[in-house]
SEDOGU-116582 format. One record per residue: y negated, z negated, x of N, C-alpha, C, O in turn. Coordinates in steps of 0.001 Angstrom, whole numbers, plus 500000, padded with zeros to 6 digits. Example, Ala and Ser with C-alpha at 12.3 -4.5 7.8 and 13.67 -1.06 7.14 Angstrom:
BEGIN
505690492200513190504500492200512300503300492200513200503319491535514236502250492920512850501060492860513670499970492130512900498862491961513409
# end
This chain:
BEGIN
572884589862645959572332590799645003572395592197645579572085592410646751572787593126644774572829594518645195571555595204644746570908594766643795571195596273645427569992597012645078570350598333644410569829599381644793571224598296643424571619599516642741570754599687641499570505598727640771570298600914641262569342601158640202569918600953638803569151600773637857571238600974638639571822600830637313571950599374636880572302599102635733571673598451637766571779597047637420570549596617636634569417596947636988570795595872635561569718595409634700569884593917634466570994593386634478568771593265634255568781591852633925568905591705632415568174592340631654569836590865631995569970590513630586569834588997630489570405588261631293569076588540629499568826587112629324569246586735627910568817587349626933570097585707627817570593585228626533570258583748626399570550582954627294569654583387625294569271581986625066570166581394623988570425582029622965570638580171624224571428579451623237570974578002623214570087577617623975571571577199622353571205575783622272571546575041623562570871574075623920572589575487624261573027574773625468572305575228626733572405574567627766571576576348626671570862576803627853570553578288627811570516578906626747570334578840628985569992580253629131570993580885630100571281580330631160571514582043629724572442582769630573571749584016631097571136584767630338571852584226632401571308585416633044572468586282633481573432585788634065572382587544633207573392588492633659572681589581634441571762590229633940573121589773635682572522590803636522573653591490637266574334590875638087573851592780636971574978593482637565576280592830637121576499592612635930577124592527638062578410591895637738578334590375637792579339589704637555577169589818638098577019588368638233576383587754636994575513588348636357576844586545636669576314585794635540575927584404636026576652583789636808574784583914635562574273582611635954573897581849634693573275582403633787574278580574634638573954579747633489572943578678633879573108577993634888571908578544633082570878577525633291570994576549632123570547576841631013571589575401632377571792574434631300570460573808630896569486573844631647570441573238629704569199572662629188568722571467629999567566571063629864569587570884630845569146569768631692568784570211633114568445569378633955568854571506633383568472572059634686566939572080634765566286572468633796566355571675635891564889571706636019564277573092635762563142573183635294565008574160636060564494575514635849564456575888634368563781576847633995565161575156633529565256575502632109563884575609631450563640576551630696562988574666631718561643574720631125560882575949631582560159576561630796561038576315632845560399577531633361560982578754632662560257579684632306562297578743632471562965579858631798562429580046630380562165581171629958562272578953629652561756579049628285560331579578628264559990580411627425559491579096629188558107579589629287558091581084629602557331581850629010558955581486630555559021582891630945559432583762629760558879584845629569560392583302628969560814584062627792559675584187626779559470585256626203558944583108626565557811583140625634556768584169626056556132584798625211556596584337627366555564585221627891556095586607628270555356587429628810557373586866627987558009588127628393557820588395629880557561589525630294557953587343630672557796587411632125559167587183632757559681586065632740559753588225633307561116588124633827561171587895635336562255587720635892560031587893635998560011587669637442560626586325637821561381586268638792560337585230637095560978583964637478562509584027637461563163583333638239563078584842636593564535584964636540565075585653637797566103585247638340564383586686638250564802587353639483564691586405640677565544586403641564563629585603640682563456584637641771564578583599641736565123583239642780564923583119640547566004582133640421567346582723640853568133582053641522567606583963640475568847584628640893568878584742642411569900584454643035567774585157643003567712585278644468567972583927645118568691583838646114567389582882644556567595581533645093569075581152645027569626580616645988569701581426643909571122581089643745572020581931644646573120581511645005571549583109645003572306583982645906572012583668647370572589584282648267571111582707647614570760582347648981569750583286649610569607583328650832569050584039648775568077585018649266566645584605648971565736585427649082566426583370648603565114582897648177563969583263649101563065583987648683563971582788650359562827583080651241562628584577651492561499585066651478563720585297651719563624586733651973563095587454650737562229588321650848563608587102649570563166587716648324561696587403648062560924588289647694561312586141648253559926585724648053558990586519648947557957587008648490559348586651650234558496587372651173558350588840650783557258589403650867559443589455650359559402590855649936558550591008648688557740591930648590558736590099647732557957590147646499556472589963646778555641590677646216556134589011647642554731588782647981554126590003648682552966590334648439554882590667649534554399591873650213554132592983649196553140593704649304555022593117648206554826594137647186553601593830646336552847594737645984553399592563646006552222592172645235550957592463646023549974592956645470550980592157647322549824592431648180549528593928648228548369594337648160550574594741648343550383596199648363549777596688647053548900597551647059550239596139645928549680596528644637548216596131644540547391596888644030547898594935645034546507594475644999545606595367645844544482595679645450546102595769646996545322596658647863545105598007647207544034598598647346546130598516646478545997599779645776544948599689644671544217600649644430544871598527643993543875598331642950542463598360643532541545598897642911542290597788644713540973597758645359540568599163645775539405599542645641541534599946646285541241601303646745540951602238645565540118603139645665541653602011644444541567602915643291540356602749642533540150603443641537
# end
């Protein structure tokens, strides 16, 4: 995954599954993939974080991405306490 600001996540749902497009990469989540149910829930809730996590996992960046995301969440929580 690249960290370029012009890259955007696009999510397309069809009868056969969900397609994720991020930058120049495309990922397909078939309806029999275990992540498919999570994807549908995330779409219902307008929550796109699970898609970024899945992309990171598919790119082999899962643990590193998770740790960075958790650190950012912790920083946000600390800012809420201070504010």
